[in-house]
C-alpha positions in Angstrom: 7.2 -12.5 -18.5 6.1 -9.0 -17.4 2.9 -9.4 -19.5 2.0 -12.6 -17.7 2.6 -11.0 -14.3 0.5 -7.9 -15.3 -2.3 -10.1 -16.8 -2.4 -12.3 -13.7 -2.3 -9.2 -11.5 -5.1 -7.5 -13.4 -7.2 -10.7 -13.1 -6.4 -10.9 -9.4 -7.1 -7.2 -8.9 -10.4 -7.5 -10.7 -11.4 -10.5 -8.6 -10.4 -8.7 -5.4 -12.1 -5.5 -6.5 -15.3 -7.3 -7.2 -15.3 -8.9 -3.8 -13.8 -6.0 -1.8 -16.3 -4.3 0.4 -14.4 -1.1 1.2 -12.3 0.9 -1.2 -12.7 4.0 1.0 -11.0 4.9 4.3 -12.4 7.6 6.5 -10.2 9.5 9.0 -11.4 12.0 11.5 -9.0 14.4 13.2 -9.7 17.6 15.1 -12.2 19.5 13.0 -12.0 17.6 9.7 -13.0 14.4 8.1 -10.8 12.9 5.3 -12.2 10.3 2.9 -9.5 8.5 0.9 -10.6 6.4 -2.1 -9.1 4.2 -4.7 -11.1 4.6 -7.9 -10.6 2.3 -10.9 -10.9 4.3 -14.1 -10.2 1.5 -16.6 -8.4 -1.9 -16.8 -5.2 -0.9 -15.1 -5.5 2.8 -14.3 -6.5 4.0 -10.8 -7.0 7.3 -9.1 -6.2 8.0 -5.5 -8.7 10.6 -4.3 -8.7 12.6 -1.1 -11.9 14.5 -0.1 -11.4 16.8 3.0 -14.6 17.9 4.8 -14.9 20.5 7.6 -18.3 20.9 9.4 -19.7 18.5 6.8 -18.8 20.8 3.9 -16.3 19.6 1.2 -13.4 22.0 1.3 -10.9 20.3 -1.0 -10.5 17.4 -3.4 -7.3 16.0 -4.8 -6.4 13.1 -7.1 -3.3 11.2 -8.0 -3.3 9.1 -11.1 -1.7 5.6 -10.9 -1.1 4.2 -14.4 -0.4 0.7 -13.1 -2.3 -2.4 -12.0 -3.0 -2.2 -8.2 -3.1 -5.2 -6.0 -3.4 -3.6 -2.5 -4.7 -0.4 -0.9 -4.4 0.6 2.7 -4.3 3.8 4.8 -3.3 4.6 8.4 -1.5 7.3 10.3 1.9 5.6 10.2 4.1 8.5 11.3 1.7 9.8 14.0 1.2 13.3 12.6 -2.6 13.1 12.7 -2.9 12.6 8.9 -3.2 9.2 7.2 -0.5 7.8 4.9 -1.8 6.1 1.8 -0.2 2.8 0.8 -0.7 1.3 -2.6 0.7 -1.9 -4.0 1.4 -1.5 -7.7 2.9 -3.7 -10.4 5.5 -2.0 -12.5 9.1 -1.6 -13.5 11.2 1.1 -11.8 14.2 3.1 -12.8 16.4 0.9 -10.5 14.8 -2.4 -11.2 13.8 -3.2 -14.8 11.8 -6.4 -13.8 8.0 -5.9 -13.6 7.3 -6.7 -10.0 5.0 -5.8 -7.1 6.0 -2.5 -5.5 4.9 -0.6 -2.4 4.1 3.1 -2.9 3.5 5.4 0.1 1.7 8.8 -0.3 1.1 11.6 2.2 -1.4 14.4 2.4 0.7 17.5 2.0 -0.8 20.4 3.9 -3.6 18.0 4.9 -5.2 18.0 1.4 -2.8 17.3 -1.5 -1.8 13.7 -2.3 2.0 13.6 -2.8 4.5 10.7 -3.0 6.4 10.0 0.1 8.1 6.9 -1.1 7.8 5.1 -4.4 9.6 1.9 -3.5 11.6 0.0 -6.0 12.4 -2.9 -3.6 12.3 -4.4 -0.2 14.7 -7.1 1.0 13.2 -9.8 -1.3 10.6 -9.7 -4.1 7.4 -8.4 -2.5 4.2 -10.5 -2.6 1.9 -8.5 -0.3 1.9 -6.1 2.7 -0.2 -4.8 5.6 0.0 -1.9 8.0 0.0 -3.3 11.5 -0.1 -1.7 15.0 1.9 -3.0 17.9 2.1 -1.1 21.2 1.0 2.1 19.6 3.6 1.9 16.8 2.7 1.4 13.2 4.7 -1.0 11.0 4.6 -2.3 7.4 4.5 -6.0 7.5 5.5 -7.6 4.3 5.3 -11.1 2.7 8.3 -11.6 0.5 9.5 -14.5 -1.6 13.1 -15.6 -1.0 13.0 -18.8 -3.0 10.8 -20.9 -5.3 8.6 -22.2 -2.4 10.1 -20.2 0.4 8.8 -17.0 2.0 9.7 -14.5 4.7 7.6 -12.1 6.7 9.3 -8.9 7.6 8.6 -5.7 9.4 9.6 -2.2 8.4 9.1 1.3 9.8 8.7 4.5 7.9 12.0 6.4 8.1 13.1 9.8 6.9 13.6 8.3 3.5 11.4 5.3 2.8 11.3 2.1 4.7 13.8 1.0 7.4 14.1 -2.8 7.9 13.3 -3.7 11.5 13.2 -7.5 11.7 12.2 -10.8 10.1 9.3 -12.3 11.9 9.9 -15.6 10.3 12.1 -16.8 7.5 12.1 -19.8 5.1 8.4 -20.8 5.5 5.7 -21.9 3.1 3.3 -19.4 1.6 0.3 -20.6 3.7 2.1 -20.0 7.0 3.5 -16.7 5.7 0.0 -15.4 4.8 -1.3 -16.4 8.2 1.5 -14.4 9.9 1.0 -11.5 7.5 -2.7 -11.2 8.3 -2.3 -11.7 12.1 -3.2 -8.5 13.9 
């Protein structure tokens, strides 16, 4: 079953990667510019890359290898520290969940230049389908689309807490996928 999920996810990731216009995120803060990239190195191996520039000169580069298929990549300053957090959706098993599923990994820029894991999520409330970072009233949230039945989905919001994600609320429960995707993508 995991092989089918991985195959489908690789196909989907390939299709999305071919159509995706931006695999880079640029952040400017104070006297530096940070370029965050997701680089596909082969079928299911990706590198996260952080290039830090000051006065238009490259001052540091760091990479973090992801040995899993990737289905989502997003960046934003979620904890309001002036540095972006990197969110990556990967497909894999974990130590605490032996089923091959979609996961949400969050990375931080340690000392403003080194990519380090902040949270390597094993689960959210229900099996994860997709996620976005959303902003409401100056606060950043992780909005998730989760499957809670064969044709039933929930959209939930989480905040970054001292250890991982803290559930805030369900936006809507027991809805079809089309409606859930619309809510997920609503800014």
